[in-house]
TORROMAR-795673 format. One record per residue: residue number from 1; residue in one letter; x, y, z of N, C-alpha, C in turn. Coordinates in Angstrom, 3 decimals, padded with zeros to 6 digits. Each point is the difference from the previous one (the first is absolute). Layout:
REM TORROMAR-795673
k=NUM&r=a&n_u=X&n_v=Y&n_w=Z&ca_u=X&ca_v=Y&ca_w=Z&c_u=X&c_v=Y&c_w=Z
...
This chain:
REM TORROMAR-795673
k=1&r=m&n_u=-013.981&n_v=001.134&n_w=-012.749&ca_u=001.324&ca_v=-000.565&ca_w=-000.062&c_u=000.816&c_v=001.482&c_w=-000.490
k=2&r=l&n_u=-000.677&n_v=000.905&n_w=-000.605&ca_u=000.908&ca_v=001.186&ca_w=-000.365&c_u=000.373&c_v=000.805&c_w=001.283
k=3&r=q&n_u=-000.673&n_v=-000.092&n_w=000.920&ca_u=000.451&ca_v=000.880&ca_w=001.305&c_u=000.779&c_v=-000.869&c_w=001.026
k=4&r=a&n_u=000.074&n_v=-001.327&n_w=-000.387&ca_u=000.800&ca_v=-000.843&ca_w=000.912&c_u=001.476&c_v=000.356&c_w=000.068
k=5&r=r&n_u=000.732&n_v=-000.156&n_w=001.071&ca_u=001.448&ca_v=000.400&ca_w=000.134&c_u=000.753&c_v=-001.357&c_w=000.477
k=6&r=i&n_u=001.120&n_v=-000.169&n_w=-000.312&ca_u=000.866&ca_v=-001.216&ca_w=000.254&c_u=-000.079&c_v=-000.230&c_w=001.618
k=7&r=a&n_u=000.187&n_v=001.152&n_w=000.756&ca_u=-000.255&ca_v=-000.122&ca_w=001.393&c_u=-001.270&c_v=-000.666&c_w=000.515
k=8&r=d&n_u=-001.180&n_v=000.154&n_w=-000.678&ca_u=-001.132&ca_v=-000.460&ca_w=000.385&c_u=-000.266&c_v=-001.405&c_w=-000.509
k=9&r=l&n_u=000.777&n_v=-000.513&n_w=-000.690&ca_u=-000.206&ca_v=-001.554&ca_w=-000.452&c_u=000.502&c_v=-000.932&c_w=000.953
k=10&r=g&n_u=001.010&n_v=000.233&n_w=000.813&ca_u=000.701&ca_v=-001.039&ca_w=000.850&c_u=000.703&c_v=-001.081&c_w=-000.683
k=11&r=l&n_u=000.788&n_v=000.312&n_w=-000.956&ca_u=000.570&ca_v=-001.123&ca_w=-000.834&c_u=001.216&c_v=-000.629&c_w=000.732
k=12&r=q&n_u=000.179&n_v=-001.372&n_w=-000.311&ca_u=001.235&ca_v=-000.706&ca_w=000.528&c_u=000.862&c_v=-000.173&c_w=-001.213
k=13&r=m&n_u=001.328&n_v=000.014&n_w=000.259&ca_u=000.871&ca_v=-000.352&ca_w=-001.092&c_u=-000.011&c_v=-001.369&c_w=-000.394
k=14&r=g&n_u=000.096&n_v=-000.262&n_w=-001.150&ca_u=000.024&ca_v=-001.396&ca_w=-000.537&c_u=-001.416&c_v=-000.811&c_w=-000.053
k=15&r=a&n_u=-000.829&n_v=000.605&n_w=000.450&ca_u=-001.479&ca_v=-000.564&ca_w=000.175&c_u=-000.774&c_v=000.206&c_w=-001.256
k=16&r=r&n_u=-000.782&n_v=-000.896&n_w=-000.445&ca_u=-000.670&ca_v=000.061&ca_w=-001.163&c_u=-001.438&c_v=000.583&c_w=000.137
k=17&r=y&n_u=-000.359&n_v=000.983&n_w=-000.886&ca_u=-001.323&ca_v=000.705&ca_w=000.238&c_u=-000.673&c_v=-000.175&c_w=-001.492
k=18&r=l&n_u=-001.290&n_v=-000.124&n_w=000.279&ca_u=-001.007&ca_v=-000.207&ca_w=-001.244&c_u=-000.585&c_v=001.407&c_w=-000.122
k=19&r=y&n_u=000.092&n_v=000.529&n_w=-001.086&ca_u=-000.654&ca_v=001.230&ca_w=-000.531&c_u=-000.998&c_v=-000.486&c_w=-001.019
k=20&r=c&n_u=-001.437&n_v=000.340&n_w=000.329&ca_u=-001.118&ca_v=-000.250&ca_w=-000.921&c_u=-000.524&c_v=001.329&c_w=-000.459
k=21&r=h&n_u=-000.304&n_v=-000.013&n_w=-001.280&ca_u=-000.740&ca_v=001.247&ca_w=-000.673&c_u=-001.321&c_v=000.079&c_w=000.747
k=22&r=h&n_u=-000.792&n_v=001.055&n_w=-000.003&ca_u=-001.115&ca_v=000.198&ca_w=000.552&c_u=-001.112&c_v=-000.913&c_w=-000.520
k=23&r=d&n_u=000.134&n_v=-000.378&n_w=-001.306&ca_u=-001.132&ca_v=-000.933&ca_w=-000.573&c_u=000.439&c_v=-001.402&c_w=000.182
k=24&r=g&n_u=001.182&n_v=-000.199&n_w=000.514&ca_u=000.414&ca_v=-001.412&ca_w=000.305&c_u=000.453&c_v=-000.863&c_w=-001.156
k=25&r=c&n_u=000.115&n_v=000.660&n_w=-001.179&ca_u=000.369&ca_v=-000.869&ca_w=-001.257&c_u=001.479&c_v=-000.253&c_w=-000.130
k=26&r=c&n_u=000.795&n_v=000.736&n_w=000.718&ca_u=001.515&ca_v=-000.088&ca_w=-000.139&c_u=000.693&c_v=000.069&c_w=001.356
k=27&r=e&n_u=000.821&n_v=-000.949&n_w=000.180&ca_u=000.734&ca_v=-000.027&ca_w=001.313&c_u=001.474&c_v=-000.070&c_w=-000.293
k=28&r=h&n_u=000.652&n_v=000.780&n_w=000.948&ca_u=001.551&ca_v=000.162&ca_w=-000.066&c_u=000.541&c_v=-000.503&c_w=001.340
k=29&r=f&n_u=001.140&n_v=-000.729&n_w=000.030&ca_u=000.834&ca_v=-000.141&ca_w=001.072&c_u=001.084&c_v=000.947&c_w=000.271
k=30&r=l&n_u=000.046&n_v=000.634&n_w=001.025&ca_u=001.062&ca_v=000.939&ca_w=000.357&c_u=000.923&c_v=-000.406&c_w=001.150
k=31&r=y&n_u=001.363&n_v=000.223&n_w=-000.207&ca_u=000.933&ca_v=-000.334&ca_w=000.870&c_u=000.722&c_v=001.397&c_w=000.427
k=32&r=v&n_u=000.167&n_v=000.324&n_w=001.256&ca_u=000.705&ca_v=001.261&ca_w=000.508&c_u=001.555&c_v=-000.622&c_w=000.188
k=33&r=t&n_u=000.936&n_v=000.419&n_w=-000.674&ca_u=001.320&ca_v=-000.653&ca_w=000.210&c_u=000.916&c_v=001.262&c_w=000.442
k=34&r=d&n_u=-000.343&n_v=001.261&n_w=-000.204&ca_u=000.851&ca_v=001.084&ca_w=000.312&c_u=-000.902&c_v=001.206&c_w=000.339
k=35&r=l&n_u=000.267&n_v=000.753&n_w=001.118&ca_u=-000.803&ca_v=001.084&ca_w=000.359&c_u=000.992&c_v=000.972&c_w=000.491
k=36&r=r&n_u=-000.178&n_v=001.293&n_w=-000.431&ca_u=000.952&ca_v=001.101&ca_w=000.492&c_u=-000.864&c_v=001.242&c_w=-000.158
k=37&r=l&n_u=000.378&n_v=001.007&n_w=000.628&ca_u=-000.575&ca_v=001.386&ca_w=-000.096&c_u=000.542&c_v=000.742&c_w=-001.216
k=38&r=r&n_u=-000.824&n_v=000.791&n_w=-000.591&ca_u=000.413&ca_v=000.514&ca_w=-001.193&c_u=000.884&c_v=001.330&c_w=000.400
k=39&r=h&n_u=001.083&n_v=000.233&n_w=-000.728&ca_u=000.875&ca_v=001.029&ca_w=000.225&c_u=-000.057&c_v=001.065&c_w=-000.936
k=40&r=r&n_u=-000.111&n_v=001.180&n_w=000.336&ca_u=-000.373&ca_v=001.129&ca_w=-000.881&c_u=001.061&c_v=000.267&c_w=-001.087
k=41&r=l&n_u=001.378&n_v=-000.465&n_w=000.335&ca_u=001.032&ca_v=000.174&ca_w=-000.938&c_u=000.227&c_v=-001.116&c_w=-000.944
k=42&r=a&n_u=-000.196&n_v=-001.138&n_w=000.399&ca_u=000.267&ca_v=-001.269&ca_w=-000.730&c_u=-001.194&c_v=-000.479&c_w=-000.765
k=43&r=d&n_u=-001.194&n_v=000.367&n_w=000.209&ca_u=-001.255&ca_v=-000.510&ca_w=-000.609&c_u=-000.855&c_v=001.170&c_w=-000.703
k=44&r=d&n_u=-000.740&n_v=-000.519&n_w=-000.900&ca_u=-000.983&ca_v=001.015&ca_w=-000.807&c_u=-000.748&c_v=000.619&c_w=001.039
k=45&r=s&n_u=-000.313&n_v=001.299&n_w=-000.309&ca_u=-001.012&ca_v=000.717&ca_w=000.822&c_u=-001.382&c_v=-000.238&c_w=-000.372
k=46&r=d&n_u=-000.179&n_v=-000.741&n_w=-001.056&ca_u=-001.415&ca_v=-000.188&ca_w=-000.480&c_u=-000.566&c_v=-001.342&c_w=000.784
k=47&r=d&n_u=-001.093&n_v=000.342&n_w=000.652&ca_u=-000.770&ca_v=-001.137&ca_w=000.698&c_u=-000.353&c_v=-001.143&c_w=-000.851
k=48&r=a&n_u=-000.458&n_v=000.440&n_w=-001.288&ca_u=-000.492&ca_v=-001.107&ca_w=-000.885&c_u=001.024&c_v=-000.966&c_w=-000.187
k=49&r=s&n_u=001.320&n_v=000.199&n_w=000.090&ca_u=000.988&ca_v=-001.015&ca_w=-000.309&c_u=000.111&c_v=-001.155&c_w=001.161
k=50&r=f&n_u=-000.698&n_v=000.141&n_w=001.086&ca_u=000.093&ca_v=-000.931&ca_w=001.053&c_u=-001.401&c_v=-000.651&c_w=000.149
k=51&r=p&n_u=-000.005&n_v=-001.189&n_w=000.554&ca_u=001.027&ca_v=-000.962&ca_w=000.137&c_u=000.573&c_v=-000.468&c_w=-001.255
k=52&r=k&n_u=001.242&n_v=-000.385&n_w=000.127&ca_u=000.810&ca_v=-000.465&ca_w=-001.209&c_u=-000.135&c_v=-001.645&c_w=-000.082
k=53&r=v&n_u=-000.307&n_v=-000.353&n_w=-001.230&ca_u=000.067&ca_v=-001.575&ca_w=-000.192&c_u=001.434&c_v=-000.350&c_w=-000.332
k=54&r=t&n_u=000.608&n_v=-000.849&n_w=000.690&ca_u=001.407&ca_v=-000.432&ca_w=-000.138&c_u=000.171&c_v=-001.236&c_w=-000.609
k=55&r=s&n_u=-001.072&n_v=-000.891&n_w=-000.078&ca_u=-000.031&ca_v=-001.230&ca_w=-000.719&c_u=-001.334&c_v=-000.591&c_w=-000.219
k=56&r=m&n_u=-000.143&n_v=-000.707&n_w=-000.996&ca_u=-001.258&ca_v=-000.683&ca_w=-000.197&c_u=000.066&c_v=-001.418&c_w=-000.444
k=57&r=a&n_u=-000.739&n_v=-000.986&n_w=000.416&ca_u=000.094&ca_v=-001.249&ca_w=-000.535&c_u=-000.517&c_v=-000.231&c_w=-001.388
k=58&r=k&n_u=000.698&n_v=-000.829&n_w=-000.643&ca_u=-000.364&ca_v=-000.167&ca_w=-001.466&c_u=-001.187&c_v=-001.059&c_w=-000.025
k=59&r=y&n_u=-001.085&n_v=000.446&n_w=-000.679&ca_u=-001.129&ca_v=-000.699&ca_w=-000.025&c_u=-000.186&c_v=-000.366&c_w=-001.557
k=60&r=r&n_u=-000.050&n_v=-001.375&n_w=-000.219&ca_u=-000.269&ca_v=-000.408&ca_w=-001.445&c_u=-001.503&c_v=-000.486&c_w=000.008
k=61&r=r&n_u=-000.812&n_v=000.716&n_w=-000.823&ca_u=-001.297&ca_v=-000.501&ca_w=-000.231&c_u=-000.080&c_v=-001.261&c_w=-000.856
k=62&r=r&n_u=-000.707&n_v=-001.027&n_w=000.385&ca_u=-000.214&ca_v=-001.128&ca_w=-000.696&c_u=-001.329&c_v=000.101&c_w=-000.682
k=63&r=r&n_u=-000.019&n_v=-000.329&n_w=-001.409&ca_u=-001.236&ca_v=-000.019&ca_w=-000.585&c_u=-000.514&c_v=-001.491&c_w=-000.162
k=64&r=c&n_u=-001.326&n_v=-000.042&n_w=-000.184&ca_u=-000.729&ca_v=-001.349&ca_w=000.066&c_u=000.796&c_v=-000.675&c_w=-001.255
k=65&r=g&n_u=000.087&n_v=-001.356&n_w=000.034&ca_u=000.489&ca_v=-000.825&ca_w=-000.994&c_u=-001.061&c_v=-000.355&c_w=-000.945
k=66&r=v&n_u=-001.329&n_v=000.269&n_w=000.309&ca_u=-001.034&ca_v=-000.334&ca_w=-000.864&c_u=-000.488&c_v=001.169&c_w=-000.897
k=67&r=c&n_u=-000.274&n_v=001.087&n_w=000.771&ca_u=-000.648&ca_v=001.079&ca_w=-000.666&c_u=001.227&c_v=001.140&c_w=-000.494
k=68&r=d&n_u=001.089&n_v=-000.109&n_w=000.721&ca_u=001.154&ca_v=000.863&ca_w=-000.270&c_u=-000.486&c_v=001.531&c_w=000.166
k=69&r=a&n_u=-001.006&n_v=000.201&n_w=000.742&ca_u=-000.358&ca_v=001.407&ca_w=000.175&c_u=-000.130&c_v=000.336&c_w=001.457
k=70&r=l&n_u=-000.405&n_v=-000.708&n_w=000.736&ca_u=-000.375&ca_v=000.313&ca_w=001.525&c_u=001.303&c_v=-000.447&c_w=000.764
k=71&r=s&n_u=000.033&n_v=000.650&n_w=001.191&ca_u=001.022&ca_v=-000.437&ca_w=001.000&c_u=-000.203&c_v=-001.409&c_w=000.552
k=72&r=a&n_u=000.941&n_v=-000.714&n_w=000.191&ca_u=-000.138&ca_v=-001.468&ca_w=000.546&c_u=-000.259&c_v=000.262&c_w=001.397
k=73&r=k&n_u=-000.836&n_v=-000.850&n_w=000.445&ca_u=-000.329&ca_v=-000.066&ca_w=001.484&c_u=000.365&c_v=-001.552&c_w=000.535
k=74&r=f&n_u=000.135&n_v=-000.896&n_w=-000.869&ca_u=000.254&ca_v=-001.367&ca_w=000.515&c_u=001.318&c_v=-000.489&c_w=-000.721
k=75&r=v&n_u=000.764&n_v=-000.907&n_w=000.674&ca_u=001.104&ca_v=-000.582&ca_w=-000.562&c_u=-000.406&c_v=-001.503&c_w=-000.010
k=76&r=v&n_u=000.130&n_v=-000.702&n_w=-001.081&ca_u=-000.415&ca_v=-001.337&ca_w=-000.177&c_u=001.387&c_v=-000.845&c_w=-000.412
k=77&r=y&n_u=000.285&n_v=-001.152&n_w=000.771&ca_u=001.078&ca_v=-000.705&ca_w=-000.353&c_u=-000.344&c_v=-001.456&c_w=-000.521
k=78&r=g&n_u=000.603&n_v=-000.527&n_w=-001.056&ca_u=-000.182&ca_v=-001.475&ca_w=-000.355&c_u=-001.307&c_v=-000.348&c_w=-000.544
k=79&r=d&n_u=-000.782&n_v=001.019&n_w=-000.569&ca_u=-001.337&ca_v=-000.341&ca_w=-000.530&c_u=000.298&c_v=-000.504&c_w=-001.482
k=80&r=r&n_u=-000.446&n_v=-001.078&n_w=-000.362&ca_u=000.124&ca_v=-000.664&ca_w=-001.231&c_u=-000.635&c_v=000.749&c_w=-001.214
k=81&r=l&n_u=-001.203&n_v=000.734&n_w=000.421&ca_u=-000.639&ca_v=000.764&ca_w=-001.114&c_u=000.673&c_v=001.363&c_w=-000.387
k=82&r=l&n_u=000.996&n_v=000.340&n_w=000.844&ca_u=000.615&ca_v=001.452&ca_w=-000.348&c_u=001.447&c_v=-000.386&c_w=-000.661
k=83&r=d&n_u=000.406&n_v=000.902&n_w=-000.766&ca_u=001.218&ca_v=-000.246&ca_w=-000.830&c_u=001.259&c_v=000.260&c_w=000.812
k=84&r=r&n_u=000.126&n_v=000.601&n_w=001.185&ca_u=001.038&ca_v=000.140&ca_w=000.742&c_u=-000.219&c_v=000.005&c_w=001.532
k=85&r=s&n_u=000.865&n_v=-000.343&n_w=000.650&ca_u=000.035&ca_v=-000.003&ca_w=001.550&c_u=001.104&c_v=000.732&c_w=000.624
k=86&r=p&n_u=-000.214&n_v=000.961&n_w=000.808&ca_u=-001.264&ca_v=000.636&ca_w=000.384&c_u=-000.786&c_v=000.723&c_w=-000.982
k=87&r=s&n_u=-001.192&n_v=-000.066&n_w=000.086&ca_u=-000.933&ca_v=000.853&ca_w=-000.898&c_u=-000.725&c_v=001.078&c_w=001.059
k=88&r=y&n_u=-000.028&n_v=001.176&n_w=-000.650&ca_u=-000.818&ca_v=001.149&ca_w=000.733&c_u=-001.349&c_v=000.188&c_w=-000.598
k=89&r=l&n_u=-001.002&n_v=000.016&n_w=000.821&ca_u=-001.390&ca_v=000.125&ca_w=-000.413&c_u=-000.718&c_v=001.096&c_w=000.708
k=90&r=c&n_u=-000.828&n_v=000.764&n_w=-000.707&ca_u=-001.001&ca_v=001.046&ca_w=000.640&c_u=-001.139&c_v=-000.697&c_w=000.568
k=91&r=q&n_u=-000.775&n_v=001.024&n_w=000.663&ca_u=-001.218&ca_v=-000.640&ca_w=000.549&c_u=-001.025&c_v=-000.683&c_w=-000.937
């Protein structure tokens, strides 16, 4: 991926793309909303400053309602044994 160029990817504006890390443990959705050529007078000359992230979705991690340590994987509604509805439970 380090050698990939934007021109090699064949992106479509507004389409949703999934980026997975090499070990598959983390996934990110990417949307291309604006694309332009870098201009030597208007932009940084440092290649490390590109691509620029312009916005990120806010992600709120929910903890398990029982152990309060692990991330919740399930949402449970209306269970009489739980103290609130909805309740978030880990694996």
